[in-house]
C-alpha positions as a LaTeX table, in Angstrom:
\begin{tabular}{lrrr}
\hline
Residue & $x$ (\AA) & $y$ (\AA) & $z$ (\AA) \\
\hline
Met1 & $-71.29$ & 16.71 & $-178.09$ \\
Lys2 & $-70.17$ & 19.82 & $-176.23$ \\
Lys3 & $-72.79$ & 21.54 & $-174.10$ \\
Glu4 & $-72.59$ & 24.79 & $-176.10$ \\
Leu5 & $-73.18$ & 22.95 & $-179.38$ \\
Ala6 & $-76.08$ & 21.00 & $-177.88$ \\
Glu7 & $-77.68$ & 24.22 & $-176.61$ \\
Ala8 & $-77.26$ & 25.88 & $-180.01$ \\
Leu9 & $-78.82$ & 22.85 & $-181.72$ \\
Leu10 & $-81.71$ & 22.85 & $-179.28$ \\
Ala11 & $-82.38$ & 26.57 & $-179.83$ \\
Lys12 & $-82.40$ & 26.02 & $-183.60$ \\
Ile13 & $-84.73$ & 23.03 & $-183.36$ \\
Met14 & $-87.17$ & 24.96 & $-181.16$ \\
Asp15 & $-86.79$ & 28.19 & $-183.21$ \\
Trp16 & $-86.39$ & 30.25 & $-180.05$ \\
Thr17 & $-85.93$ & 34.00 & $-179.96$ \\
Asp18 & $-82.92$ & 35.42 & $-178.10$ \\
Glu19 & $-85.16$ & 36.13 & $-175.11$ \\
Glu20 & $-86.53$ & 32.56 & $-175.13$ \\
Lys21 & $-83.01$ & 31.13 & $-175.45$ \\
Ala22 & $-81.84$ & 33.01 & $-172.38$ \\
Arg23 & $-84.85$ & 31.96 & $-170.32$ \\
Glu24 & $-84.93$ & 28.32 & $-171.37$ \\
Arg25 & $-81.18$ & 27.86 & $-171.18$ \\
Ala26 & $-81.21$ & 28.72 & $-167.48$ \\
Arg27 & $-84.08$ & 26.37 & $-166.82$ \\
Leu28 & $-82.57$ & 23.45 & $-168.76$ \\
Glu29 & $-79.16$ & 23.83 & $-167.18$ \\
Thr30 & $-80.88$ & 23.62 & $-163.79$ \\
Phe31 & $-82.71$ & 20.46 & $-164.86$ \\
Ala32 & $-79.50$ & 18.92 & $-166.17$ \\
Ser33 & $-77.21$ & 19.74 & $-163.26$ \\
Tyr34 & $-79.74$ & 19.03 & $-160.52$ \\
Lys35 & $-81.01$ & 15.68 & $-161.82$ \\
Tyr36 & $-81.18$ & 14.65 & $-165.45$ \\
Asp37 & $-77.48$ & 14.36 & $-166.26$ \\
Glu38 & $-77.20$ & 11.53 & $-163.74$ \\
Tyr39 & $-79.37$ & 9.20 & $-165.85$ \\
Gln40 & $-77.28$ & 6.03 & $-166.05$ \\
Gln41 & $-78.48$ & 4.73 & $-169.43$ \\
Phe42 & $-77.32$ & 7.64 & $-171.58$ \\
Ser43 & $-74.78$ & 6.45 & $-174.13$ \\
Pro44 & $-71.13$ & 7.34 & $-173.36$ \\
Gly45 & $-70.48$ & 11.07 & $-173.62$ \\
Arg46 & $-74.14$ & 12.02 & $-173.90$ \\
Arg47 & $-75.95$ & 14.22 & $-171.42$ \\
Phe48 & $-79.50$ & 15.49 & $-170.98$ \\
Ile49 & $-79.46$ & 18.63 & $-173.16$ \\
Glu50 & $-78.00$ & 16.77 & $-176.14$ \\
Ser51 & $-80.50$ & 13.94 & $-175.67$ \\
Leu52 & $-83.34$ & 16.46 & $-175.48$ \\
Ala53 & $-82.23$ & 18.21 & $-178.70$ \\
Leu54 & $-82.02$ & 14.93 & $-180.62$ \\
Trp55 & $-85.32$ & 13.71 & $-179.16$ \\
Leu56 & $-87.17$ & 16.89 & $-180.13$ \\
Ala57 & $-85.67$ & 16.87 & $-183.63$ \\
Gln58 & $-87.64$ & 13.73 & $-184.57$ \\
Phe59 & $-90.96$ & 15.55 & $-184.18$ \\
Asp60 & $-92.53$ & 17.93 & $-186.67$ \\
Ala61 & $-91.38$ & 21.53 & $-186.28$ \\
Gly62 & $-93.78$ & 23.83 & $-184.50$ \\
Ala63 & $-96.67$ & 22.48 & $-182.44$ \\
Gln64 & $-95.37$ & 18.92 & $-181.99$ \\
Arg65 & $-91.99$ & 20.05 & $-180.69$ \\
Arg66 & $-93.58$ & 22.59 & $-178.37$ \\
Thr67 & $-95.92$ & 19.92 & $-177.02$ \\
Ala68 & $-93.01$ & 17.55 & $-176.36$ \\
Tyr69 & $-90.96$ & 20.30 & $-174.73$ \\
Glu70 & $-93.83$ & 21.35 & $-172.47$ \\
Phe71 & $-94.23$ & 17.72 & $-171.41$ \\
Val72 & $-90.60$ & 17.66 & $-170.27$ \\
Cys73 & $-90.92$ & 20.93 & $-168.40$ \\
Asn74 & $-94.28$ & 20.34 & $-166.75$ \\
Arg75 & $-95.11$ & 16.63 & $-166.54$ \\
Leu76 & $-91.87$ & 14.66 & $-166.35$ \\
Ile77 & $-91.04$ & 13.21 & $-162.90$ \\
Phe78 & $-87.42$ & 12.15 & $-162.36$ \\
Phe79 & $-86.38$ & 10.29 & $-159.21$ \\
Ser80 & $-82.72$ & 11.03 & $-158.56$ \\
Ala81 & $-80.38$ & 8.69 & $-156.70$ \\
Gly82 & $-80.54$ & 10.96 & $-153.67$ \\
Glu83 & $-84.33$ & 10.91 & $-153.62$ \\
Val84 & $-84.52$ & 7.12 & $-153.96$ \\
Asn85 & $-81.95$ & 6.71 & $-151.19$ \\
His86 & $-84.04$ & 8.97 & $-148.96$ \\
Leu87 & $-87.07$ & 6.73 & $-149.54$ \\
Val88 & $-84.93$ & 3.71 & $-148.65$ \\
Glu89 & $-83.94$ & 5.45 & $-145.41$ \\
Leu90 & $-87.62$ & 6.08 & $-144.56$ \\
Ala91 & $-88.73$ & 2.45 & $-144.97$ \\
Phe92 & $-87.67$ & 1.23 & $-141.53$ \\
Pro93 & $-88.65$ & 4.20 & $-139.29$ \\
Thr94 & $-92.00$ & 4.85 & $-140.99$ \\
Ile95 & $-93.23$ & 1.31 & $-141.68$ \\
Val96 & $-91.30$ & $-1.43$ & $-139.87$ \\
Arg97 & $-90.40$ & 0.14 & $-136.53$ \\
Pro98 & $-93.98$ & 1.26 & $-135.65$ \\
Arg99 & $-95.16$ & $-2.35$ & $-136.08$ \\
Leu100 & $-92.35$ & $-3.68$ & $-133.91$ \\
Ile101 & $-93.15$ & $-1.06$ & $-131.27$ \\
Asp102 & $-96.85$ & $-1.99$ & $-131.25$ \\
Thr103 & $-96.06$ & $-5.69$ & $-130.75$ \\
Ala104 & $-93.36$ & $-5.04$ & $-128.15$ \\
Ser105 & $-95.68$ & $-2.73$ & $-126.20$ \\
Ala106 & $-98.42$ & $-5.38$ & $-126.11$ \\
Arg107 & $-95.98$ & $-8.09$ & $-124.98$ \\
Ser108 & $-94.10$ & $-6.03$ & $-122.41$ \\
Gly109 & $-97.04$ & $-4.06$ & $-121.01$ \\
Val110 & $-95.19$ & $-0.77$ & $-121.50$ \\
Pro111 & $-97.68$ & 1.83 & $-122.82$ \\
Leu112 & $-97.30$ & 3.01 & $-126.43$ \\
Asp113 & $-96.96$ & 6.63 & $-125.36$ \\
Arg114 & $-93.64$ & 5.69 & $-123.68$ \\
Ile115 & $-91.86$ & 4.89 & $-126.94$ \\
Lys116 & $-88.33$ & 5.26 & $-125.57$ \\
Ala117 & $-89.15$ & 2.83 & $-122.78$ \\
Val118 & $-90.63$ & 0.36 & $-125.29$ \\
Leu119 & $-87.46$ & 0.55 & $-127.41$ \\
Glu120 & $-85.40$ & $-0.41$ & $-124.37$ \\
Thr121 & $-87.43$ & $-3.52$ & $-123.55$ \\
Asn122 & $-86.11$ & $-7.00$ & $-124.19$ \\
Glu123 & $-89.29$ & $-7.68$ & $-126.18$ \\
Tyr124 & $-88.49$ & $-4.93$ & $-128.67$ \\
Gln125 & $-84.81$ & $-5.87$ & $-128.95$ \\
Thr126 & $-85.74$ & $-9.49$ & $-129.60$ \\
Leu127 & $-88.38$ & $-8.60$ & $-132.19$ \\
His128 & $-85.91$ & $-6.27$ & $-133.87$ \\
Arg129 & $-83.33$ & $-9.05$ & $-134.24$ \\
Arg130 & $-85.90$ & $-11.61$ & $-135.33$ \\
Thr131 & $-86.83$ & $-9.53$ & $-138.38$ \\
Leu132 & $-85.38$ & $-10.62$ & $-141.73$ \\
Tyr133 & $-84.97$ & $-8.20$ & $-144.68$ \\
Leu134 & $-84.83$ & $-9.51$ & $-148.25$ \\
Gly135 & $-84.57$ & $-7.75$ & $-151.60$ \\
Leu136 & $-87.33$ & $-8.37$ & $-154.15$ \\
Ser137 & $-85.32$ & $-6.95$ & $-157.06$ \\
Asp138 & $-81.98$ & $-5.47$ & $-158.05$ \\
Gly139 & $-83.40$ & $-2.07$ & $-157.12$ \\
Ala140 & $-84.09$ & $-3.01$ & $-153.50$ \\
His141 & $-80.96$ & $-1.09$ & $-152.39$ \\
Thr142 & $-80.40$ & $-3.49$ & $-149.50$ \\
Asp143 & $-76.86$ & $-2.14$ & $-149.16$ \\
Trp144 & $-78.11$ & 1.40 & $-148.57$ \\
Phe145 & $-80.92$ & 0.13 & $-146.34$ \\
Arg146 & $-78.35$ & $-1.61$ & $-144.14$ \\
Arg147 & $-76.11$ & 1.46 & $-143.90$ \\
Ala148 & $-79.09$ & 3.72 & $-143.14$ \\
Asn149 & $-80.06$ & 1.47 & $-140.21$ \\
Pro150 & $-76.84$ & 0.51 & $-138.40$ \\
Ala151 & $-78.77$ & $-1.14$ & $-135.57$ \\
Ile152 & $-79.86$ & $-3.84$ & $-138.02$ \\
Ser153 & $-77.36$ & $-6.70$ & $-138.17$ \\
Asn154 & $-75.73$ & $-7.52$ & $-141.47$ \\
Glu155 & $-76.93$ & $-11.10$ & $-140.86$ \\
Gln156 & $-80.55$ & $-9.89$ & $-141.09$ \\
Val157 & $-80.27$ & $-8.42$ & $-144.59$ \\
Phe158 & $-79.91$ & $-10.34$ & $-147.85$ \\
His159 & $-80.00$ & $-8.88$ & $-151.36$ \\
Ala160 & $-82.40$ & $-11.49$ & $-152.83$ \\
Tyr161 & $-85.49$ & $-13.46$ & $-151.85$ \\
Asp162 & $-84.33$ & $-16.73$ & $-153.41$ \\
Val163 & $-82.29$ & $-17.83$ & $-150.41$ \\
Ser164 & $-80.22$ & $-21.02$ & $-150.56$ \\
Glu165 & $-80.28$ & $-23.78$ & $-147.97$ \\
Val166 & $-76.78$ & $-22.88$ & $-146.81$ \\
Lys167 & $-77.55$ & $-19.17$ & $-146.47$ \\
Ser168 & $-80.83$ & $-19.84$ & $-144.62$ \\
Ser169 & $-79.08$ & $-22.12$ & $-142.16$ \\
Asp170 & $-76.30$ & $-19.59$ & $-141.67$ \\
Met171 & $-78.78$ & $-16.78$ & $-140.93$ \\
Val172 & $-80.58$ & $-18.91$ & $-138.33$ \\
Asp173 & $-77.28$ & $-19.90$ & $-136.68$ \\
Asn174 & $-76.28$ & $-16.24$ & $-136.36$ \\
Leu175 & $-79.74$ & $-15.39$ & $-135.05$ \\
Lys176 & $-79.40$ & $-18.01$ & $-132.29$ \\
Lys177 & $-75.97$ & $-16.67$ & $-131.31$ \\
Asp178 & $-77.21$ & $-13.08$ & $-131.07$ \\
Leu179 & $-80.36$ & $-14.02$ & $-129.12$ \\
Thr180 & $-78.28$ & $-16.09$ & $-126.72$ \\
Glu181 & $-75.94$ & $-13.17$ & $-126.16$ \\
Met182 & $-78.87$ & $-10.81$ & $-125.61$ \\
Ser183 & $-80.75$ & $-12.96$ & $-123.09$ \\
Gly184 & $-78.09$ & $-15.27$ & $-121.70$ \\
Val185 & $-80.26$ & $-18.25$ & $-122.60$ \\
Glu186 & $-80.04$ & $-20.23$ & $-125.83$ \\
Pro187 & $-83.41$ & $-20.06$ & $-127.64$ \\
Ala188 & $-85.13$ & $-23.22$ & $-128.83$ \\
Gly189 & $-87.91$ & $-24.04$ & $-131.29$ \\
Asp190 & $-89.78$ & $-21.10$ & $-132.78$ \\
Glu191 & $-87.97$ & $-18.70$ & $-130.45$ \\
Ala192 & $-84.81$ & $-19.29$ & $-132.49$ \\
Leu193 & $-86.47$ & $-18.42$ & $-135.84$ \\
Phe194 & $-87.41$ & $-15.21$ & $-137.64$ \\
Glu195 & $-90.80$ & $-13.80$ & $-136.69$ \\
Thr196 & $-91.07$ & $-11.07$ & $-139.36$ \\
Val197 & $-89.93$ & $-11.02$ & $-142.99$ \\
Val198 & $-89.67$ & $-7.67$ & $-144.77$ \\
Leu199 & $-89.45$ & $-7.72$ & $-148.59$ \\
Leu200 & $-87.96$ & $-4.59$ & $-150.14$ \\
Asp201 & $-88.55$ & $-3.33$ & $-153.69$ \\
Asp202 & $-87.80$ & $-0.02$ & $-155.38$ \\
Phe203 & $-90.70$ & 0.54 & $-157.78$ \\
Thr204 & $-93.95$ & $-1.06$ & $-158.85$ \\
Ala205 & $-96.23$ & 0.54 & $-161.41$ \\
Ser206 & $-98.68$ & $-2.16$ & $-162.49$ \\
Gly207 & $-98.14$ & $-4.80$ & $-159.81$ \\
Thr208 & $-98.37$ & $-7.63$ & $-162.35$ \\
Ser209 & $-94.75$ & $-8.69$ & $-161.95$ \\
Ala210 & $-95.31$ & $-8.80$ & $-158.20$ \\
Ile211 & $-98.51$ & $-10.84$ & $-158.22$ \\
Arg212 & $-101.07$ & $-12.07$ & $-160.74$ \\
Tyr213 & $-103.43$ & $-15.00$ & $-161.18$ \\
Asp214 & $-103.42$ & $-16.99$ & $-164.41$ \\
Glu215 & $-107.00$ & $-18.00$ & $-165.10$ \\
Lys216 & $-105.97$ & $-20.55$ & $-167.75$ \\
Thr217 & $-103.59$ & $-22.50$ & $-165.54$ \\
Glu218 & $-105.35$ & $-21.52$ & $-162.30$ \\
Lys219 & $-101.98$ & $-20.70$ & $-160.78$ \\
Trp220 & $-100.51$ & $-17.72$ & $-158.98$ \\
Lys221 & $-97.53$ & $-16.03$ & $-160.62$ \\
Gly222 & $-95.10$ & $-13.27$ & $-159.72$ \\
Lys223 & $-92.46$ & $-12.56$ & $-157.08$ \\
Ile224 & $-94.84$ & $-12.46$ & $-154.13$ \\
Pro225 & $-96.47$ & $-15.89$ & $-154.72$ \\
Lys226 & $-92.99$ & $-17.33$ & $-155.29$ \\
Ile227 & $-91.67$ & $-16.22$ & $-151.92$ \\
Ile228 & $-94.90$ & $-17.14$ & $-150.12$ \\
Glu229 & $-94.54$ & $-20.61$ & $-151.62$ \\
Asp230 & $-90.97$ & $-20.78$ & $-150.32$ \\
Leu231 & $-92.07$ & $-19.66$ & $-146.85$ \\
Glu232 & $-94.72$ & $-22.39$ & $-146.73$ \\
Leu233 & $-92.06$ & $-25.09$ & $-147.12$ \\
Asp234 & $-90.27$ & $-26.76$ & $-144.21$ \\
Glu235 & $-86.88$ & $-26.29$ & $-145.84$ \\
Arg236 & $-84.64$ & $-23.42$ & $-146.98$ \\
Leu237 & $-86.31$ & $-20.07$ & $-146.20$ \\
Gly238 & $-89.43$ & $-21.73$ & $-144.84$ \\
Ala239 & $-87.36$ & $-23.48$ & $-142.17$ \\
Ser240 & $-86.04$ & $-20.10$ & $-140.99$ \\
Val241 & $-89.40$ & $-18.60$ & $-139.98$ \\
Ile242 & $-92.05$ & $-19.36$ & $-137.39$ \\
Gln243 & $-95.59$ & $-20.59$ & $-137.93$ \\
Gly244 & $-97.52$ & $-17.32$ & $-137.86$ \\
Val245 & $-94.78$ & $-15.30$ & $-139.58$ \\
Lys246 & $-95.60$ & $-11.71$ & $-140.50$ \\
Val247 & $-94.59$ & $-10.72$ & $-144.04$ \\
Ile248 & $-94.37$ & $-7.03$ & $-144.89$ \\
Ile249 & $-93.83$ & $-6.09$ & $-148.54$ \\
Ile250 & $-92.46$ & $-2.56$ & $-148.93$ \\
Ala251 & $-92.21$ & $-0.65$ & $-152.21$ \\
Tyr252 & $-90.26$ & 2.58 & $-152.05$ \\
Ile253 & $-92.35$ & 3.98 & $-154.93$ \\
Ala254 & $-95.69$ & 2.68 & $-156.24$ \\
Ser255 & $-98.40$ & 3.90 & $-158.56$ \\
Glu256 & $-102.08$ & 3.96 & $-157.68$ \\
Gln257 & $-102.60$ & 1.23 & $-160.31$ \\
Ala258 & $-100.12$ & $-1.09$ & $-158.59$ \\
Ile259 & $-101.47$ & $-0.36$ & $-155.11$ \\
Asp260 & $-105.01$ & $-1.22$ & $-156.24$ \\
His261 & $-103.88$ & $-4.34$ & $-158.11$ \\
Ile262 & $-101.77$ & $-5.77$ & $-155.29$ \\
Gly263 & $-104.32$ & $-4.73$ & $-152.68$ \\
Met264 & $-107.05$ & $-6.62$ & $-154.55$ \\
Leu265 & $-105.10$ & $-9.87$ & $-155.08$ \\
Leu266 & $-103.04$ & $-10.14$ & $-151.90$ \\
Pro267 & $-105.98$ & $-11.10$ & $-149.60$ \\
Lys268 & $-106.86$ & $-13.91$ & $-152.03$ \\
Leu269 & $-103.35$ & $-15.42$ & $-152.01$ \\
Pro270 & $-103.33$ & $-18.59$ & $-149.85$ \\
Phe271 & $-100.82$ & $-18.35$ & $-146.99$ \\
Ala272 & $-101.49$ & $-20.78$ & $-144.15$ \\
Lys273 & $-98.21$ & $-20.06$ & $-142.40$ \\
Gly274 & $-98.80$ & $-16.39$ & $-141.60$ \\
Thr275 & $-100.01$ & $-12.99$ & $-142.74$ \\
Val276 & $-98.85$ & $-10.66$ & $-145.49$ \\
Glu277 & $-99.36$ & $-6.93$ & $-146.05$ \\
Phe278 & $-98.24$ & $-4.40$ & $-148.67$ \\
Lys279 & $-96.98$ & $-0.93$ & $-147.78$ \\
Val280 & $-95.59$ & 1.97 & $-149.81$ \\
Val281 & $-93.17$ & 4.72 & $-148.81$ \\
Cys282 & $-93.98$ & 7.10 & $-151.70$ \\
Glu283 & $-97.38$ & 6.75 & $-153.37$ \\
Leu284 & $-97.81$ & 8.23 & $-156.85$ \\
Gly285 & $-101.21$ & 9.88 & $-156.72$ \\
Pro286 & $-104.03$ & 9.79 & $-159.30$ \\
Gln287 & $-102.78$ & 12.98 & $-160.97$ \\
Val288 & $-99.45$ & 11.40 & $-162.02$ \\
Pro289 & $-100.56$ & 9.20 & $-164.99$ \\
Leu290 & $-101.12$ & 11.06 & $-168.24$ \\
Asp291 & $-104.76$ & 11.68 & $-169.00$ \\
Lys292 & $-106.33$ & 12.11 & $-172.45$ \\
Ser293 & $-108.45$ & 15.06 & $-171.38$ \\
Arg294 & $-105.70$ & 16.80 & $-169.42$ \\
Asp295 & $-102.79$ & 15.93 & $-171.73$ \\
Thr296 & $-104.61$ & 15.95 & $-175.06$ \\
Ala297 & $-101.81$ & 17.36 & $-177.20$ \\
Phe298 & $-99.24$ & 14.88 & $-175.92$ \\
Phe299 & $-101.64$ & 11.97 & $-176.44$ \\
Asp300 & $-102.05$ & 13.11 & $-180.04$ \\
Leu301 & $-98.27$ & 13.02 & $-180.36$ \\
Met302 & $-98.04$ & 9.53 & $-178.89$ \\
Ser303 & $-100.81$ & 8.24 & $-181.17$ \\
Asp304 & $-98.76$ & 9.17 & $-184.26$ \\
Asp305 & $-97.41$ & 5.87 & $-185.63$ \\
Arg306 & $-94.14$ & 7.52 & $-186.61$ \\
Tyr307 & $-93.27$ & 7.68 & $-182.92$ \\
Phe308 & $-93.93$ & 4.06 & $-182.00$ \\
Asp309 & $-91.95$ & 0.98 & $-183.00$ \\
Pro310 & $-94.20$ & $-2.15$ & $-183.07$ \\
Glu311 & $-91.12$ & $-4.18$ & $-182.07$ \\
Ala312 & $-91.64$ & $-2.81$ & $-178.55$ \\
Asp313 & $-94.77$ & $-4.94$ & $-178.19$ \\
Asp314 & $-93.01$ & $-8.23$ & $-177.49$ \\
Lys315 & $-94.22$ & $-11.38$ & $-175.74$ \\
His316 & $-93.08$ & $-10.06$ & $-172.36$ \\
Gly317 & $-95.18$ & $-6.93$ & $-172.75$ \\
Ala318 & $-98.21$ & $-9.05$ & $-173.67$ \\
Val319 & $-98.54$ & $-9.96$ & $-169.98$ \\
Gly320 & $-99.71$ & $-6.38$ & $-169.42$ \\
Gly321 & $-102.60$ & $-6.93$ & $-171.82$ \\
Thr322 & $-102.09$ & $-3.74$ & $-173.88$ \\
Thr323 & $-99.66$ & $-2.06$ & $-176.23$ \\
Lys324 & $-96.62$ & $-0.39$ & $-174.69$ \\
Arg325 & $-97.33$ & 2.78 & $-176.65$ \\
Tyr326 & $-98.87$ & 4.22 & $-173.50$ \\
Gly327 & $-96.69$ & 2.16 & $-171.18$ \\
Tyr328 & $-96.78$ & $-1.44$ & $-170.03$ \\
Ala329 & $-100.28$ & $-2.35$ & $-168.75$ \\
Asn330 & $-101.46$ & 1.11 & $-169.89$ \\
Gly331 & $-99.43$ & 2.72 & $-167.11$ \\
Arg332 & $-99.33$ & 6.14 & $-168.86$ \\
Leu333 & $-96.60$ & 7.27 & $-166.48$ \\
Pro334 & $-94.17$ & 10.18 & $-167.00$ \\
Ile335 & $-91.68$ & 8.59 & $-164.58$ \\
Val336 & $-87.91$ & 8.22 & $-164.95$ \\
Leu337 & $-85.70$ & 6.55 & $-162.33$ \\
Asn338 & $-82.06$ & 7.57 & $-162.30$ \\
His339 & $-80.85$ & 4.04 & $-163.15$ \\
Asn340 & $-83.45$ & 3.24 & $-165.83$ \\
Thr341 & $-86.86$ & 4.25 & $-167.17$ \\
Pro342 & $-89.70$ & 1.84 & $-166.28$ \\
Asn343 & $-91.61$ & 0.47 & $-169.24$ \\
Asn344 & $-94.84$ & 1.51 & $-167.51$ \\
Ser345 & $-93.92$ & 5.03 & $-168.57$ \\
Val346 & $-95.02$ & 6.11 & $-172.04$ \\
Tyr347 & $-93.00$ & 4.59 & $-174.86$ \\
Ile348 & $-91.99$ & 7.87 & $-176.46$ \\
Leu349 & $-90.07$ & 8.68 & $-173.28$ \\
Trp350 & $-88.05$ & 5.44 & $-173.00$ \\
Ala351 & $-87.73$ & 4.02 & $-176.56$ \\
Glu352 & $-84.64$ & 1.82 & $-176.60$ \\
Asp353 & $-81.65$ & 2.72 & $-178.74$ \\
Val354 & $-82.11$ & $-0.47$ & $-180.83$ \\
Gln355 & $-85.54$ & 0.69 & $-181.97$ \\
Thr356 & $-86.63$ & 3.08 & $-184.74$ \\
Val357 & $-87.82$ & 5.81 & $-182.36$ \\
Arg358 & $-85.47$ & 7.92 & $-180.25$ \\
Gly359 & $-86.18$ & 7.98 & $-176.52$ \\
Leu360 & $-85.41$ & 10.95 & $-174.29$ \\
Phe361 & $-84.25$ & 8.63 & $-171.51$ \\
Pro362 & $-83.56$ & 5.36 & $-173.40$ \\
Arg363 & $-84.42$ & 2.26 & $-171.45$ \\
Val364 & $-82.31$ & $-0.87$ & $-171.17$ \\
Ser365 & $-84.65$ & $-3.82$ & $-170.90$ \\
Arg366 & $-84.06$ & $-7.06$ & $-169.01$ \\
His367 & $-85.48$ & $-8.81$ & $-172.09$ \\
Arg368 & $-83.33$ & $-6.87$ & $-174.56$ \\
Lys369 & $-83.25$ & $-8.54$ & $-177.97$ \\
Leu370 & $-79.79$ & $-9.82$ & $-178.88$ \\
Gln371 & $-78.12$ & $-7.81$ & $-181.63$ \\
Gln372 & $-75.78$ & $-9.20$ & $-184.27$ \\
Pro373 & $-72.19$ & $-7.86$ & $-183.92$ \\
\hline
\end{tabular}
């Protein structure tokens, strides 16, 4: 649909006056060009303004449409590719490097206030090389992380945490070669293994996919317990790290709900081989989730059964313990990422194109139900 036609349709749907059309057109074109048109899950040929017009059209004329439009203008938070990449760039200098500097200062005896001198020590250079970076999801952006930090060897970064025996052995071999070149002496034993493992992830909103404890089976589940289990072994990834390994889990973006959830469970997770901590580059504060008292009109809209497809509440969503109407695990988020909308955001925002409700930024799920051709 051409932009002019989409704008005309939107003005008709919203019943705007000429003055309102002029004002809102400028605002929406700014939204579209600056961020929203880059959403990767729009169907071919569709852009933000057309999607907005069709999304608003499903609501009752008048108050409901105004409520939905005000939500888009005032509550929606869209992370563009540029913004996510900036958070990726911040992960090393704001979280990892300060920890390496602290350890190198203690080992070398160079005071912390002489940071440049610490960075030049053999202790820092060795620690830097003995740090392994792994992706926890497809959104880890390990490629961008590597390019943003050229001092980090390509042999220190891998896109996934499920590392094969061959890859693990190859990474250790390259580590030995680099350490030998740096010091002139071939390292042996623990000195030839990784001392720190950094796990990178783009977004966590509930934390349940990262870590949870199943009371029925009395077992830990999620990505974090899986990699901790692998590190405990004496083979594959576990054979690549020292006894006493430091694991740092970094999320580029995390909600308060996820931070609380992971922070509560992580200290309870058994890990005899080392320590593990969770850090966040961009924390979504307590004002981000939608609130019934603050967002009353939009909650009334979401509670209308015409704007929720029960098919969205599948077995995968049941892990969150609640309906996805208000987001997986009752996330109540107004968040959109440029590559996809998280299901922790409210359903009316991300309804998939195979469902009966139209989403403003349709989500493509990993567990998408197969459709007949």
